[in-house]
N, C-alpha and C positions, 0 to 999 in steps of 0.2 A: 503493500500500498504507499503509494505513494504524497506529496504533500504536492496541495494545488498552490502552486504560484509562479512567478514569470520563466522559469525556464521548466517547468514540466514538458516533456515528450521529449527532453535533453540525456541523451544517454551516453554516460563518463565511464571508464574505464580507472580504473584507481589502483597507478602499480604504486604508488610510494610506502612510505616509509619513515614510524619515529611522530614525526610534527609537522614540518613546517606542508610539506604533499599532503597530508590526512590533512591538517587543518581547513588548506583549503578548496579542499575533496568535500567538507560535510561546512562548509559555508557556502559551496554551489551545490548540499543537497538539501539543506534549508532552504534555499531559492526555490525546490523544485524537482531538480534536475535527477534522475535516473542514476545513482550509482555505483560501479560494484566494485571492489575491491578483489584485484585478482592478486597472490599470495601464494609466496613459495608452502608447495607442502610439507608437511612438517612442524615446520616453523610461522611461519608467517610474520606481519608485522612486529616487527624488531618488541615496541610499545607494546604488546600483549605480558611482555615478560614484567613489565617497570614498573612502579609507583606504590607505593609506602603501604599498599599491603600482599602482603607475601604469600598470602592466600590464595587471592585474586590471579597471584602473577601464575603461582602454581598450574592453575586450570584455564589457564594464556587467555585471561581479560582482566592485566594488569589495568589500575585503575590510567595508567598513562591514554591508554590504548584507549577504556570507557570514554574517553576526554573529549575526543573529534571525530568516531568514529559511528555514533547512531544515524542513522538516515541509509545504513547502507548496507547493500549487500554483498558477500563476503564464495570468493573460489576460491579453486588454489591448484594453481598449473603450474608447471616447468618446464622454463620458458627455455633452458639450459637442452630438451631433447625434439626431435625432430614432429614427433608428434605433440606434443609443447607449441611448440613453433606455428603446425597448422592448426589449431586448432582459436590461436592467440589471436589470427590470420582471420578464419571466423567469427570473432567477436570484434576484431575494428568491423570490418563490412559493417556489422550491425549497429558502430557508434560514431557520437558525434567526433567526441574529446577522448584523447587520450593522456596524462598526466604520470610524471617518472619522475625518479629524486632518485636516479641512480649514478656514479660519479659520467663525465662527459665521456662519450663512445660506445659504452654498455651495449648498449641499444646496437648500437651499427654492430658493434662484434657478435651478437646473434642473431644479424640477419633483421632486425627485427625497425634499424632506425629509421624515421621520419620521409625518405624516400622509395624507402620500401611498404610500408604503408600508409603514403599516400596514391600507391598503384592500387589497392584495394578498396582505399573512402578517400576519392579524391577529395570533400568538401571533408577533410580529418581535419578535422583543432588538436596540432601535437604541441605540448606542452613539458615544459624540460626543466626540470628546478636545480641545481646545485651550488654550493658555496660559491663560486669564483666567476661563473657562467662555459659555455660551452670555446674562450677557446681564449687566448693572452697565458702569460706566460706559470698560471697561481692554479692553470683549470684543473689539473691531475690531483692538486691536492684532495687529501681528504678536509673536510672540516663539516665537527659542526657549531653547534651558534653558539659555545663559548669563545671555538677560536673566531667567528666570526666580530660576534664582539669586542673580542680585540686590537688584529685586522684593519677593522670597518672608523677606529678610532673612538668609539663607543665610551669605551672603558677608560679612553684616557681623558676622558670630560666627567666621569662620572665619579664624586667621592668627595672628598674637602683637599684643599691643596695639601695638604701635609699629610696627604696619607697615599699608600699606592694608590694605583688604577684598577678602579672596579668594576667588576661585570655591571651587571642590569639585575634586578632576583626572580626574573623569571625567564627566559628564552624566548629575548623582542626579533632576534636578526630570524629564527626560524618561523617567527607570525607574523611578524612584517613582508616575511619572503611568501608566506602563503599567498596574505589575504592580496596582495601585488598581483600574483599569480589565478586570483582566483577576480578579479578585477583584468587581466590582460581577457583571461577566456570568457570572464564575461562578456565585452567588448568583439574580441573575434567572433562571437555569436552574434553577434547586431551583423554583422554583414553580409552580402549576398554578393556574388555566390562566396561562399564557407571556405576557409581552409589557409591554415594558417602554423607555419614553425618554434612556436614559442618560446625562447631563452630569459628566465628569469632568474642572475645571480643574486642571489642574497646576501653579498655586500651588494652590490648594487643597492638596491631594495631601502637597508638600511640608509647607503649616503643619502638616497635622493628622500629620505624625514629629517637626516640634518641639515635642511636648505640655509638657515641661519646663523649656525657653527660656520657650515662650508662658507656662504657668499660673507662672512666678516674675514675670510680668513684669501679668500682668492679676489675679494674686489677692495675688501678697507684693511687686507695685512697684517691682522688681526692675528698673533696665533690659537687659541683655544687652551681652555688651561682647565683646572677642575673649581669651582666654586662654591659645591658642598651643598648646601640648600637656598642657596640666594641667587636670587634670578636675576643673571649677568647687565640686561637691560634696562635694570629699571629699582628704586628701591625707591622705600621701601617695599621689598617685594621678595619676599621669604618663607622661613620657617621662625616663629617664634615664643620663647618658654610665657610657660600662663603661670595660675597657681596651682593646678592638678596634672600640668604637663606640659605640649607644644599644638602649636594651631598654626595655619599657614593661613598669612596675611598676602593679599597682594593690590596693594594702594598706584598703580603702575600710571594711571593720571593725577595732572596738579591737586585737579577737583576731590578727588579721592583720598590724594596725600592731607591735603584740608579740614577734608571731613575725618577722615583719622586724629588728622592730631587734634581738632575740633573735640569730640570724641573722647579724646583721652586725658583731656583738659589737660594739655601739652601744647599750646596756641602758642609759650615763646618757641618753640623747633621753628617757627612758620619765618617768624624774624630773624633763626640764627644762621648768621654768614657764609657755614659748612653744609647746611643743608635748603636753598631759593631755590635752584634748578635742580633738574635731573641731573643732570651731571655735576654740581655740588651732591646732590644725594649718593649719586654711584660712586663717587669718590670718596665720601668720609658713611658709604653705608653701616661698616662695627660698630663705632661711635653714635650712631644716629639707631640703630636695631637695640643696643645698649642704652638707649633714653628712653627710647617707647616700650621694653620692659623693664626698666623700672614700676611701670604702670600698669602692665599687664598682666605683673606677678599676683597684685594685689589681690584678683577676681578670676574665676574659675576659667577656663575652655568655655563654659554654655555660658555665663554669663557675654563675656564676650562679644559669642557669633552670632546670639543672637541680637545685639546691638549694632555690630557694623555690618550685619546686613540689613539690617531698618532701614540705616543712611547710603543703604549704594557702595558700599566697600568691601569687595568679593574676600569672603574670608573663609575657609574650612579645615572639619578635626582631621588629625593626623591616626586614620582611620588601622587597626590590624581583616584581614580576609573574613576571620569570622566576625567580625563586626559591619562591614561596609555590606553581606551576602548577607547578615539579617534585618540592612536597615529597614525603613518603610517606602523609602526609596524605589532602592532593588526589589525588594520587594511584592511591593505594589506597581512595578512595572514589569513582573512576572517576568525577570530572566531566563531566572533558574528553574526550570523544565523537571520534576518530581515523578511523572506518569508511568515512565520506564519502568519493567523490570530487564536483570539479565540475572540466568542461573537462578530464578526464585528467588531473587533480593532485591529489594526498589531501587534504584539510580539515581544522583542527582545530577542531571549536565545543565551547562550550559549553553541557552537558545541562539540565537540570530541575536547579531548587535541591528541589528535593525529593527524599526518598525514601522509596516507600512500599512496606512490604512485606516492606523488604530488598530493594528495586530501586530504582533512578534511573530516570524517562523520559528513552530517548535516543531524537534521530532518526533514522531510518533513510532515510530521504530527500535527498537534498541541495537545497541552494535553487537555484532553479527559473529556466531560462535568463527573458529576457522571453514575455512570448510563449506560450512552451514548451507547453503544455494544449491550446492553440485550440482545436485539431481532435477531444482529447476531451471538452469539456466543451461545446462549441457543438451539435456530433454527439446528445450526449445532451437537448439541449435540442429537437433535431426538425433540426437547420440540415444541407440536406450538405454533403459536399464542395467544389458548384458555389459553389452559397450562401455559403458559407463564404470562399471564393476573391474572388469579389464584393465583401463586405464589405470585404476588407483591402483591395483595390484603390481602393474608396471612403474609406481612413482611420476606416472605423469601429472597424474592429479591428486 
């Protein structure tokens, strides 16, 4: 059963593993695409063995896999066998999109590169996701999110000035790479006639999201640096201590700065020569933060957040994941889907980040067990139950 969405009727073969590719195809599935994971017999997606629950890992349904594989089907297929490749070509003939995240030219060496597949399906959209792209001196280097975060420059600008470079606390490169791929595929699906060979580099995708940092260096000659929680474009804008913890304040506009100073009864700061202009405040941001915190430390986060929001000064809590997921804002907008079951256990997964016509696309099919749909999909290709059993005995599926 599929989702009635803008990509209903689109068939996607998902050959990907772990995160970037599965996340890409999950987003497309939530938009209505019919996504079939093509997995290695006996092993499947590595994410099946990853996650914080060892018991689920042993059942090949690890939490990392469950996070982005709902609303998909799963078949097993050994592409290193002649029969496996022949079956794959039959699948391609029925597909609109193929997504893979092998190292460059793995599919080519298997005899299943884009030039071969498009002979079977001329309108095929083929998307290859890799760490560095399909060409260049780094193309054959193995890459995980950690590697891309370091090479892309993300780690060099994350953390405090006196600390070592720091990785972002979740796989941002994988996720950005996956979302970039989903965007590119969606664009290609809109084209007539269809047919594109898409090359997604996770490194390229991450750098493209660092626009201000990159432009400041390329055109402004300013080398990026680590500034901790401070916003380099304005002050006061960053994280501030209050009586019971920390809050974020972003008084980026002059009128917001003036409203903040008035609200905390520090109008003296408005005439202080060190803080008169945006550039003055940026140059003396640490001193300004100390002055502001003298007042903020007298009251709780709840007190300041209520008052600042009422006067139009952007401010927010510094929440843990548990806090934000249980907040009225997130629960009220139904971001989390908890109506699925896997191996008789309830699941909670994140739905689409997109609202359409006031509703959020949510998965209605649980993540598949390895090869769960072999019989259904291979019979649709014309194979009998006996044929399928023989292929399984020979390690083809």
